[in-house]
C-alpha positions as CSV (number, residue, x, y, z in Angstrom):
1,M,0.0,0.0,0.0
2,V,1.4,3.4,-1.0
3,T,1.2,5.9,1.9
4,P,-0.4,9.2,0.8
5,T,1.7,12.3,1.1
6,A,-1.4,14.3,2.2
7,S,-1.3,15.1,5.9
8,V,-3.4,13.0,8.3
9,A,-6.0,14.9,10.3
10,D,-7.0,14.0,13.9
11,N,-10.6,12.6,13.7
12,T,-11.4,13.1,17.4
13,A,-13.2,16.4,17.0
14,V,-15.0,15.6,13.8
15,G,-16.0,12.1,14.9
16,W,-14.7,9.9,12.0
17,R,-14.9,6.1,12.7
18,F,-13.3,4.3,9.8
19,D,-13.3,0.5,9.3
20,N,-12.3,-0.2,5.7
21,S,-13.6,-3.7,4.9
22,Y,-13.5,-3.2,1.1
23,S,-9.7,-2.5,1.1
24,R,-9.3,-5.9,2.9
25,L,-10.7,-7.7,-0.2
26,P,-8.3,-9.1,-2.8
27,D,-6.3,-6.2,-4.3
28,V,-7.5,-7.0,-7.8
29,L,-10.6,-5.0,-6.9
30,F,-8.9,-1.7,-6.2
31,A,-5.7,0.2,-6.4
32,P,-4.0,2.6,-3.9
33,A,-4.8,6.2,-4.7
34,E,-3.8,9.6,-3.5
35,P,-5.8,12.8,-3.7
36,A,-4.1,15.4,-5.8
37,R,-2.5,18.4,-4.1
38,V,-4.5,21.6,-4.8
39,R,-3.6,25.2,-4.5
40,A,-6.3,26.9,-2.5
41,P,-9.3,24.7,-1.4
42,R,-12.4,26.6,-0.3
43,V,-15.7,25.4,1.0
44,S,-18.7,26.0,-1.3
45,I,-21.2,24.1,0.7
46,L,-21.4,21.8,3.7
47,N,-24.3,19.5,4.4
48,H,-24.6,19.9,8.2
49,R,-27.9,17.9,8.3
50,L,-26.2,14.9,6.7
51,A,-23.1,15.3,8.9
52,D,-25.4,15.1,12.0
53,E,-27.0,11.9,10.6
54,L,-23.5,10.5,10.2
55,G,-22.5,11.4,13.7
56,L,-20.0,14.0,12.5
57,D,-19.4,17.4,14.2
58,L,-18.5,20.0,11.6
59,G,-19.7,22.9,13.7
60,T,-16.4,23.5,15.4
61,T,-14.3,22.9,12.3
62,S,-12.8,26.0,10.8
63,P,-13.6,26.8,7.1
64,E,-9.9,26.2,6.3
65,A,-9.8,22.9,8.0
66,A,-13.1,21.8,6.4
67,A,-11.8,22.8,3.0
68,A,-8.5,20.8,3.5
69,L,-10.5,17.8,4.7
70,F,-13.0,17.7,1.9
71,A,-10.3,18.4,-0.7
72,G,-8.3,15.4,0.4
73,Q,-5.4,17.5,1.7
74,D,-5.9,16.3,5.3
75,L,-6.9,12.7,5.5
76,P,-8.9,11.5,8.5
77,V,-7.2,9.1,10.8
78,G,-8.2,5.5,9.8
79,S,-8.9,6.4,6.1
80,R,-7.2,4.3,3.4
81,P,-7.6,5.9,0.0
82,I,-8.2,3.6,-2.9
83,A,-9.7,3.7,-6.4
84,Q,-12.1,0.8,-7.1
85,A,-11.9,-1.3,-10.2
86,Y,-15.0,-2.1,-12.2
87,A,-16.2,-2.6,-15.8
88,G,-19.4,-1.6,-17.5
89,H,-21.7,-1.7,-20.5
90,Q,-21.8,1.9,-21.6
91,F,-24.7,2.5,-24.1
92,G,-24.6,-1.3,-24.7
93,G,-20.8,-1.6,-25.3
94,F,-18.5,-3.3,-22.8
95,T,-15.5,-1.4,-21.4
96,M,-13.0,-2.1,-18.6
97,L,-13.2,1.0,-16.3
98,G,-12.6,1.9,-12.7
99,D,-12.6,5.0,-10.6
100,G,-11.0,7.5,-12.9
101,R,-11.8,10.6,-10.9
102,A,-13.0,9.3,-7.6
103,I,-11.1,8.1,-4.5
104,L,-12.7,6.1,-1.7
105,L,-11.3,7.3,1.6
106,G,-12.9,4.4,3.4
107,E,-16.0,3.3,5.3
108,H,-17.3,5.4,8.2
109,T,-19.6,3.8,10.8
110,T,-22.4,5.9,12.0
111,P,-23.7,6.0,15.6
112,S,-26.5,3.6,14.6
113,G,-24.0,1.1,13.3
114,R,-24.6,1.8,9.6
115,R,-21.6,1.5,7.3
116,V,-21.2,4.1,4.6
117,D,-18.5,4.8,2.0
118,I,-16.9,8.3,2.0
119,Q,-15.7,9.1,-1.5
120,L,-14.0,12.2,-3.0
121,K,-15.2,12.8,-6.6
122,G,-12.9,14.9,-8.7
123,A,-9.9,14.4,-6.4
124,G,-7.3,13.7,-9.2
125,P,-6.1,10.9,-11.5
126,T,-5.9,7.3,-10.4
127,R,-4.6,4.1,-12.0
128,F,-7.9,3.9,-13.9
129,S,-8.1,7.4,-15.3
130,R,-7.3,6.3,-18.9
131,R,-5.6,9.5,-19.8
132,G,-8.2,11.6,-18.1
133,D,-7.2,14.3,-15.6
134,G,-9.3,12.9,-12.8
135,L,-10.7,16.3,-12.0
136,A,-14.2,17.8,-11.8
137,A,-15.7,21.2,-12.4
138,L,-17.8,23.1,-9.9
139,G,-21.1,23.1,-11.9
140,P,-21.4,19.3,-12.2
141,M,-20.4,18.7,-8.6
142,L,-23.0,21.2,-7.4
143,R,-25.6,19.6,-9.7
144,E,-24.9,16.2,-8.1
145,Y,-25.3,17.8,-4.6
146,V,-28.6,19.4,-5.5
147,I,-30.1,16.4,-7.3
148,S,-29.0,13.8,-4.8
149,E,-30.2,15.8,-1.8
150,A,-33.5,16.4,-3.6
151,M,-33.9,12.7,-4.3
152,S,-33.3,12.0,-0.6
153,A,-35.9,14.5,0.4
154,L,-38.3,12.8,-2.0
155,G,-37.7,9.5,-0.2
156,I,-35.9,7.8,-3.0
157,P,-32.8,5.6,-2.2
158,T,-29.8,7.6,-3.2
159,T,-26.2,8.4,-2.6
160,R,-25.8,11.6,-0.6
161,S,-23.6,14.7,-0.8
162,L,-21.7,15.8,2.2
163,A,-19.7,18.7,0.8
164,V,-18.5,20.6,-2.3
165,V,-15.2,22.5,-2.2
166,T,-13.4,24.4,-4.9
167,S,-9.8,23.5,-5.5
168,G,-8.4,26.8,-6.6
169,E,-7.2,25.0,-9.8
170,P,-8.6,25.3,-13.3
171,V,-10.3,22.3,-15.0
172,Y,-10.2,22.3,-18.8
173,R,-13.2,21.0,-20.7
174,A,-14.5,23.1,-23.6
175,S,-13.1,26.0,-21.7
176,A,-11.4,26.6,-18.4
177,L,-13.7,25.9,-15.5
178,R,-13.4,26.2,-11.7
179,G,-12.2,22.9,-10.3
180,A,-14.2,21.3,-7.5
181,I,-14.4,18.1,-5.4
182,L,-17.6,16.5,-4.1
183,T,-17.7,14.3,-1.0
184,R,-20.2,11.5,-1.7
185,V,-21.7,9.2,0.9
186,A,-23.0,5.8,-0.3
187,A,-24.2,2.5,1.2
188,S,-21.4,1.2,-1.0
189,H,-20.0,1.7,-4.5
190,I,-20.3,-1.9,-5.5
191,R,-21.9,-1.9,-9.0
192,V,-23.1,-4.4,-11.5
193,G,-19.9,-3.4,-13.3
194,T,-17.8,-4.5,-10.3
195,F,-19.0,-8.0,-10.9
196,E,-18.5,-7.6,-14.6
197,Y,-14.9,-6.7,-14.0
198,L,-14.1,-10.0,-12.4
199,A,-16.2,-12.0,-14.8
200,A,-14.3,-10.5,-17.7
201,R,-11.1,-11.6,-16.1
202,Q,-12.7,-15.1,-15.6
203,D,-11.8,-14.8,-11.9
204,E,-14.4,-17.1,-10.4
205,S,-12.6,-17.4,-7.1
206,N,-12.6,-13.6,-6.4
207,L,-16.1,-13.3,-7.9
208,R,-17.3,-15.6,-5.1
209,V,-15.4,-13.5,-2.6
210,L,-17.1,-10.3,-4.0
211,A,-20.6,-12.0,-3.9
212,D,-20.1,-13.1,-0.3
213,Y,-19.0,-9.6,0.6
214,A,-22.0,-8.0,-1.1
215,I,-24.3,-10.4,0.7
216,D,-22.7,-9.7,4.1
217,R,-22.8,-5.9,3.6
218,H,-26.2,-5.4,1.9
219,F,-28.2,-8.6,2.4
220,P,-27.0,-10.2,5.6
221,E,-30.3,-12.1,5.9
222,L,-29.2,-14.2,2.9
223,A,-25.8,-15.3,4.3
224,A,-27.2,-18.7,5.5
225,A,-29.6,-19.2,2.6
226,P,-29.1,-22.6,0.9
227,R,-28.8,-20.9,-2.5
228,K,-27.6,-17.6,-1.5
229,Y,-26.2,-16.5,-4.9
230,L,-29.6,-17.1,-6.4
231,E,-31.2,-15.1,-3.6
232,L,-28.6,-12.4,-4.2
233,L,-29.8,-12.0,-7.8
234,R,-33.4,-12.0,-6.7
235,A,-32.8,-9.4,-4.0
236,V,-30.9,-7.1,-6.3
237,A,-33.6,-7.4,-8.9
238,D,-36.2,-6.5,-6.3
239,R,-34.4,-3.4,-5.1
240,Q,-33.9,-2.2,-8.7
241,A,-37.6,-2.8,-9.5
242,S,-38.5,-0.7,-6.5
243,L,-36.0,2.0,-7.3
244,I,-36.9,2.4,-11.0
245,A,-40.6,2.5,-10.1
246,R,-39.8,5.4,-7.7
247,W,-37.9,7.2,-10.4
248,Q,-40.9,6.9,-12.8
249,L,-43.3,8.1,-10.1
250,V,-41.6,11.5,-9.9
251,G,-40.5,11.8,-13.5
252,F,-36.8,11.4,-12.8
253,I,-34.6,10.5,-15.8
254,H,-31.1,9.2,-14.9
255,G,-29.7,9.8,-18.3
256,V,-26.9,7.3,-18.3
257,M,-28.1,3.9,-17.0
258,N,-24.8,2.1,-17.8
259,T,-24.1,-1.1,-15.8
260,D,-21.4,0.8,-14.0
261,N,-24.0,3.2,-12.7
262,M,-26.3,0.5,-11.2
263,A,-25.5,0.0,-7.5
264,I,-26.0,-3.4,-5.9
265,S,-27.3,-1.6,-2.8
266,G,-30.4,-0.3,-4.7
267,E,-29.3,3.4,-4.4
268,T,-29.4,5.9,-7.2
269,I,-25.8,6.6,-8.1
270,D,-23.8,8.8,-10.4
271,Y,-25.8,12.0,-11.2
272,G,-24.5,13.0,-14.6
273,P,-26.9,14.1,-17.3
274,C,-29.9,13.5,-15.1
275,A,-33.0,15.7,-15.1
276,F,-36.7,15.7,-14.1
277,M,-39.4,15.6,-16.8
278,N,-41.7,18.6,-17.2
279,A,-44.4,17.9,-19.8
280,Y,-45.2,14.2,-19.7
281,D,-43.8,12.2,-22.6
282,P,-42.3,8.7,-22.3
283,K,-39.7,9.6,-25.0
284,T,-38.2,12.4,-23.0
285,V,-34.4,12.5,-23.1
286,F,-32.2,15.3,-21.8
287,S,-28.7,13.8,-22.1
288,S,-26.7,15.4,-24.9
289,I,-24.9,12.1,-25.5
290,D,-28.0,9.9,-25.7
291,H,-28.7,10.4,-29.4
292,A,-30.9,7.3,-29.8
293,G,-32.9,7.7,-26.7
294,R,-31.6,4.5,-25.1
295,Y,-32.1,5.9,-21.6
296,A,-35.3,7.8,-22.2
297,Y,-37.8,8.0,-19.4
298,G,-40.1,5.3,-20.8
299,N,-37.1,3.0,-21.4
300,Q,-35.8,3.0,-17.9
301,P,-37.6,-0.2,-16.6
302,T,-36.5,-2.1,-19.7
303,I,-32.9,-0.9,-19.4
304,A,-32.9,-2.0,-15.7
305,Q,-33.9,-5.5,-16.7
306,W,-31.1,-5.5,-19.4
307,N,-28.6,-4.4,-16.8
308,L,-29.8,-7.1,-14.4
309,A,-29.2,-9.6,-17.2
310,R,-25.6,-8.6,-17.4
311,F,-25.4,-9.0,-13.6
312,A,-27.0,-12.5,-13.9
313,E,-24.4,-13.5,-16.5
314,T,-21.6,-12.7,-14.0
315,L,-23.2,-15.0,-11.4
316,L,-23.7,-18.0,-13.7
317,P,-20.7,-19.9,-12.3
318,L,-22.1,-19.4,-8.8
319,L,-25.6,-20.4,-9.6
320,D,-24.9,-23.9,-10.9
321,A,-21.9,-25.9,-12.1
322,E,-23.8,-26.7,-15.3
323,Q,-24.2,-23.6,-17.4
324,E,-27.5,-24.5,-19.0
325,K,-29.0,-25.0,-15.6
326,A,-27.5,-21.7,-14.4
327,I,-28.9,-19.9,-17.4
328,A,-32.4,-21.4,-16.8
329,I,-32.3,-20.3,-13.1
330,A,-31.2,-16.8,-14.0
331,S,-33.7,-16.5,-16.8
332,E,-36.6,-17.3,-14.5
333,I,-35.7,-14.5,-12.2
334,L,-35.1,-12.0,-15.0
335,G,-38.4,-13.0,-16.5
336,E,-40.2,-12.0,-13.3
337,F,-38.8,-8.5,-13.4
338,P,-41.4,-6.7,-15.6
339,A,-44.3,-8.0,-13.3
340,L,-42.2,-7.1,-10.2
341,F,-41.6,-3.6,-11.5
342,E,-45.3,-3.2,-12.5
343,R,-46.4,-4.1,-9.0
344,Y,-44.2,-1.5,-7.4
345,W,-45.2,1.1,-10.0
346,L,-48.9,0.4,-9.8
347,T,-48.8,0.5,-6.0
348,G,-47.2,3.9,-6.2
349,M,-49.6,5.2,-8.9
350,R,-52.6,4.1,-6.8
351,K,-51.2,6.3,-4.0
352,K,-50.7,9.2,-6.4
353,L,-54.4,9.0,-7.2
354,G,-55.5,8.4,-3.6
355,L,-56.7,4.9,-4.3
356,Q,-56.4,2.7,-1.2
357,T,-58.1,-0.5,-2.5
358,I,-57.4,-2.6,-5.6
359,E,-59.7,-2.9,-8.6
360,A,-59.0,-4.5,-12.0
361,G,-59.7,-1.3,-13.9
362,D,-57.1,0.7,-12.1
363,V,-54.4,0.2,-14.7
364,E,-56.6,1.5,-17.5
365,L,-57.6,4.5,-15.3
366,I,-54.0,5.4,-14.8
367,R,-53.0,4.9,-18.4
368,S,-55.9,7.0,-19.5
369,L,-54.7,9.9,-17.4
370,L,-51.1,9.5,-18.7
371,D,-52.4,9.4,-22.3
372,W,-54.3,12.6,-21.7
373,M,-51.2,14.2,-20.1
374,Q,-49.1,13.3,-23.1
375,K,-51.6,14.5,-25.6
376,S,-52.1,17.8,-23.9
377,R,-48.5,18.2,-22.8
378,A,-49.5,18.6,-19.2
379,D,-46.8,18.9,-16.6
380,F,-46.2,15.6,-14.9
381,T,-45.5,16.9,-11.4
382,N,-48.1,19.7,-11.4
383,T,-50.9,17.6,-12.7
384,F,-50.7,15.1,-9.9
385,R,-50.3,17.9,-7.4
386,D,-53.3,19.7,-8.8
387,L,-55.3,16.5,-8.4
388,S,-54.2,16.4,-4.8
389,A,-56.1,19.5,-3.9
390,E,-59.7,18.9,-2.7
391,G,-62.1,19.8,-5.5
392,P,-61.7,20.0,-9.3
393,P,-58.4,21.4,-10.5
394,A,-58.4,24.9,-11.9
395,G,-57.1,25.9,-15.3
396,D,-58.2,25.9,-19.0
397,R,-56.5,22.5,-19.7
398,Y,-58.6,20.8,-17.1
399,R,-61.8,22.0,-18.7
400,A,-61.2,19.8,-21.8
401,P,-64.0,17.2,-22.3
402,D,-61.7,14.2,-22.3
403,F,-60.2,15.3,-19.0
404,Q,-63.6,16.0,-17.5
405,A,-64.7,12.5,-18.5
406,W,-61.6,11.0,-16.9
407,Y,-62.1,13.1,-13.7
408,S,-65.7,11.8,-13.3
409,R,-64.5,8.2,-13.6
410,W,-61.8,8.9,-11.0
411,Q,-64.2,10.4,-8.6
412,L,-66.5,7.4,-8.9
413,R,-63.5,5.1,-8.3
414,L,-62.5,7.1,-5.2
415,G,-66.1,6.8,-3.9
416,R,-65.9,3.0,-4.2
417,D,-63.0,3.0,-1.8
418,G,-65.5,3.6,0.9
419,R,-63.2,6.0,2.8
420,P,-63.5,9.8,3.4
421,S,-62.2,11.9,0.5
422,T,-60.1,13.9,2.9
423,S,-58.1,10.7,3.6
424,A,-57.5,10.1,-0.1
425,Y,-56.3,13.7,-0.7
426,A,-54.0,13.5,2.3
427,V,-52.4,10.4,0.9
428,M,-52.0,12.1,-2.4
429,R,-50.3,15.2,-1.0
430,A,-47.9,13.0,0.9
431,V,-46.6,11.3,-2.3
432,N,-47.1,13.9,-5.0
433,P,-44.4,16.5,-4.6
434,A,-45.1,20.2,-5.1
435,I,-41.5,20.9,-5.7
436,I,-38.9,19.1,-7.8
437,P,-35.5,20.3,-9.1
438,R,-36.9,22.1,-12.1
439,N,-34.2,22.1,-14.7
440,H,-34.2,25.8,-15.3
441,R,-34.0,26.6,-11.6
442,V,-31.1,24.2,-11.2
443,E,-29.3,25.9,-14.0
444,E,-30.0,29.3,-12.6
445,A,-28.5,28.4,-9.3
446,L,-25.4,26.8,-10.9
447,S,-24.8,29.8,-13.1
448,A,-24.9,32.1,-10.2
449,A,-22.4,30.0,-8.3
450,E,-20.1,29.4,-11.3
451,D,-20.2,32.8,-12.9
452,H,-20.7,35.2,-9.9
453,D,-19.5,33.1,-6.9
454,D,-23.1,33.7,-5.6
455,L,-24.3,30.7,-3.6
456,S,-27.5,32.4,-2.3
457,V,-29.6,31.3,-5.2
458,L,-28.4,27.7,-4.6
459,G,-29.2,28.0,-0.9
460,R,-32.7,29.1,-1.5
461,L,-33.3,26.3,-4.0
462,L,-31.9,23.7,-1.6
463,A,-34.2,25.0,1.2
464,A,-37.2,24.6,-1.1
465,L,-36.2,21.1,-2.2
466,A,-35.7,20.0,1.4
467,A,-39.5,20.0,1.9
468,P,-40.8,18.9,-1.5
469,Y,-44.3,18.0,-0.3
470,E,-45.0,21.4,1.1
471,A,-46.5,24.1,-1.1
472,G,-46.1,27.4,0.7
473,A,-46.4,30.7,-1.0
474,D,-42.7,31.3,-0.6
475,T,-42.0,28.2,-2.8
476,A,-44.3,29.2,-5.8
477,L,-41.2,30.2,-7.8
478,Y,-40.0,26.6,-7.8
479,R,-43.3,25.0,-8.9
480,D,-43.6,26.6,-12.3
481,P,-42.2,24.6,-15.3
482,P,-40.1,26.4,-17.9
483,P,-41.7,28.0,-21.0
484,D,-42.9,25.4,-23.5
485,D,-40.3,26.5,-26.0
486,C,-37.4,25.9,-23.5
487,T,-34.9,23.4,-25.0
488,Y,-32.8,21.7,-22.3
489,R,-29.8,19.5,-22.6
490,T,-27.7,18.0,-19.8
491,F,-24.0,16.9,-19.9
492,C,-22.1,14.3,-18.0
493,G,-19.4,16.7,-16.8
494,T,-16.4,14.6,-17.7
């Protein structure tokens, strides 16, 4: 292990408790790494609420010490910086990858006993950088901070963002940009691509080690199961079905669902060209590099199943000694995914419409609403929120005969639930957000931070996103979609 030249900070005051189990795995899975030295680190934003959840005390840490810590200049006692190895299917093509601009400091244990990865993103080149500079710009790092924290407030499993610091160094992309480092917190960074990396090397022995580690860390209830690798595949499929359903229910589009961006833990990970849909359309794509719409909103469930198939392929040697039997076992689980996803999605959609019982016609009722939304280019988030208010929704669009006919059917369906309407609307307001990270508001905040060093716009946006189900007068600014003619593209930031 190479000893980093960065100084080591005392963790007594902050409260770090590192126990780095991943770096005790076979070293084929990672490489030693060292955060790059930077000129003048400065804190852009600290997530004190998350720090409290992690049992960390940043309140007494000086701005200079915090900047040095989250820029990787002062490493906490017990940290062991590494870059993880993994592979991935990127837009369908297989590539050997690895952390090219991320360095895992180690695993922190929270007061409740939860183990989380602490990772620096944009901390400099590693063995896996493939001629890249390993750096990140301020805009994309703030974007990940905003979106990941918004997803957490929405109740969607996600990695979290603890800090963003500027490095004082330029980062060259199409132009010179301000360099920055994000501190990401995750249940782990084990990906489908991590398993693909070992499978591509035909390293069955270490593949088994990795699978056992993933079970122990994320699915300990499976450790004693007679067919634990089969149950691992089933459990990962279940978590992904639940996760993608939650994305669909709030109109979230990941933008780059490569297998290296699918976490075994079931968390949303790697916020690159992601965005939230405004007008409902299953073909919505924001990513500037997704020319064919592979990762469009409506394709996300199918892509999740495709990614799980790649995961299943890596597990074949562990499922059965005879390949044909292993394929049959894996195929059965993969074949169950569409129905599994549909159950999670339908349960969520019933809640969005206040339905607390089950009827056979619910799917058609839901699809009819979505068809009307697509035809009329109705805003996805605002439509469900408008329906959550007691009484008919206001607005010219809602006066259309086809909507009025649907609304009457829905009211009759609510009546058959046999519960007070106030209960139904309360359920709806608890699951239909009033506020999402509207793309134009996110860009507005990022531009203020990048171009004018003004973080006040970002601060107000984050405050609104922290309570997405509340619709106060002071948050009206964040509920309006952009003009219909607004063309929006997102970029991965690398």
